[in-house]
C-alpha positions, 0 to 999 in steps of 0.5 A: 668598762673602757676598751683599754681596760678590757685589753689589759684584763686579757693581757694580764689574765694568764691566758684567761685564768685571772683570779677566777678560782679565788672569785668562785671561792669567795662566799661573801658575795654572789658576784665575781671580781670585776676583771673576772666578769670579763674573763668568765665570758671566754669560759662560756658564761655571763654574770647577770642580776635579776633586774626585776628585783634590783630596785627592791634589793637596793631599798633593802640595802642588799647586793643585786640578785646575782646569777649566771647565764651559761651558754653551750658550744654546740656547732650547728646545734646538733644534740643527741637524745642522750645529751638532751636528757642530761642538759634537761637535768641540768636545767631543772637542777641548776637553772631557773628558766628551763632551756633556751635555744639561741639564735646561734644554735646553742643552749642557754641556762639562766639563773645559775648561782655562783656556788653552783656554777662549777657543778653546772659546768662539770655537768654540762661537760659530762654530757660531752658538751662544753662552754669554752669560747661560747662568749668573749672576744673569740670565735663564737658558736658556728651556725650551720643550716638546719636544712632537712631537705638536703640532708647529705650536703647538710652532713658534709657542711656540719662536719666541716663546721665542727672541724672549724669550731675545733680548729679555732678553740683557744689553746689555753688550758684555763677552762679545764683547770678551773672547771674540770680540775685539770692539774696545772703543769709547767708553762700554765699561763703561757700556752701558745695561741697561734690564732688568738695571740696574747689578747685574743680578738678585738671583739666577738667573731661569728661564722655561719654556713648556709645551704641554699635555698635556705638562708636560715642562719642569716649568713650575711649577718655573720663576720664570716659566712660560707655559702654552700655551692651544690653541683648538679648531682647534689654534690658539695663543690665548695663555698662562696665566702662572705665577710663583714656582716654584723648586727650591733649598733649604738643608739645615736652613734653614727659611727656604729651600724649594722652591715651585711657581708660582702661576697668576695669569691669562691673556695674549694672544700679543703681551703675552709680552715685556711681561709677562715683562719686567715680572716680571723688573724687578719681581724686580730691584727687589723681590728681596732683595739683602741675603740671597742665600739669600732672593734668588729670586723665590719668596721675593719673592712670599712676602715682598711678597704675591702679589696685590701682585706681580701688581698691580705686574707689571700696572702695569709691563707695562700689561697687565691679566691675564685669568682663567686658562683651563682647561688639563690636564697629563697627564705630565711625562715624555718619550715615546720612540720614533717619532711622527708630528706633525700635519704628517706629519713624523716625530720620534724620541725617544731616552733619554739616561742622565742626559744624558751623550752620550759613547763610554765604558763600552761606549757609542758614543752620541757616535759614533752621533749624529755619524753621524745628524747627518752623514746629516742634514746632508748631506741638507739640509732642516728636520731638527733636534735638540731637547734635552728638559728631561728630559735626552733627545734628539729627532731631529725634522722628518724625512721618510719617507725618513730613518726607515730609515737613522736606524733602522739607525744607532740599532741599530748604535750601540745608541742605542735604550736606551729599548726595553728600559728599564723605565718607572722607568729611562726617567723617571729624572733626575740632576744632574752632582754629583761630581766636578765640581760644587762644591756636590755633597754626594753622588753623582748622575749616577754613582750613578743606574744602580746605584741604579736596578738596586737599586730595580728588584730591590725593585719586582720582588719585589712585581710592580711591574716595569712600574710607572711611577715618577718618580725623581730624584737630586740631589747637593745641595738646590739641585735642578738635577734638580728632585727636589722634584717627583719621586714618589721623590727622593734629595737628597744630604746627604753621601757615600753619604747622602741625604734620601729625599723621597716624594709628588710627582706625575707631572704636576709639580703637587705637591711631595714631602715629606721621609720619611727624613733622612740615610740610606744606600742600604741604609736607603733600600731598606729604607724603600721595600720595605714601601711597595712591598708596601703599593702593590702590595696597596692601589693603586686602579686605575691609581693612581700611587705618588706619589698613593698615598702621599699618599692613604694617609697615608704622607707628610703632606699638609702640601703642601696646606695654604695656611697653610704658606709655600712649601708648597702644591699646584696643583689637578690641573686648572684648570677654569673 
């Protein structure tokens, strides 16, 4: 679909209504009309088909096995136990692959058929959760640090993220009319959209809030990032602002590339919404609507200039950004197990492989978490579930009395996979990819466990069993698993074939570099094996693998060259 056709669809949609109601009522096909396939994204859903069945259905002269992915809007991924139970029921009633935690701290349901799409949407809303603007050319689900160590600060950041998420929602009532049977009123289809305008944004937009020392949201991969600055007494002072990050690219197209955001200054707490709206509206007006592949904010900044973009944001916000304040990130991974917050409450972080929660393949994780949610719901109190941007799960805000009972359920349902998992396995990420993602060129989620097995074998050969390596697999170059920040990444090129990327860091502050192009598993392992040998022999102290391959010249340090557009690195620390 051309960029112009997408813009036309948005313009002519009647504020995201299109002919969605007519498409949903059409029982002749499991698909929506073409234009409605674009519009339903703004309602939090994608039309997909099972690609494992595509060829066989074609041979049988059947249409593809269409279904829908539905994504929740859950800022910061905070879910009450009662909500968890309702989402669990939805997954077992309407979806076919359990619950899946995304890298934006949302849930995805896969395999919902068209005839049950409206019922599923209504059930999600009955859980006091919605899917509005979870996809489409709007601000997506806002990611927030899931840091159990700074719970007081996290609570303040979470509240600010929720307020911003609400502020940036579309004003259209289409969602409520189509899915929740809200009665149309005079002016429906003409609602004022002061933030988004008639055609919304040129492309999707992502926001993240990070709380140092943890960069668990990969804040520099976001279009707009807020880095919490904490005073000497643990008080949240404000935020450093980062703009222009983004992971997507197109194979073989030099005009597209991943980019890490620029830290452009510091703002006070009460300026967050004004600055965020100014960034969004500037991108709305300045973004490239003629060439969709160049429509993300990162390209707008490269085309218009960082200083010009910053000046326009300051003008629109009525806020002058102060010089950025010192901060330091220690890591961008999750910390597993039990931790006690500064409020003396407990938090348990569990590893969820590729974010998939189901009762399959010998696992009983859906049942186990249902039992925990039932326990916490019955107990009442402030307990909650927090989804992490690394596809894992926190059971948070627990009293001392909860620990023993939850530990027993974790053991009973084998939810403590982090105990025996290697550091490599704990940190690994993968996107959904096949069989449902229409963009996937290769496997990711389904391939991750097997590839980690083989990589661990090679590491063990060199005495690197306990080496903390960050591995990410993406089924295509669009980068939902944020592969371009990984120390080792596989980016899908074709079935069974990947680009091998090396040299990201463990703090999410350096892009990796293409090392080998379009190779299969055997070639990937053969390429890595001598590097592991060299790393084991020549590493300096506790040096990380990503840092080693850059320092030793195994990958070119072109990412540090400010003259290469879109390819630059942040200082490891910003020091005033």
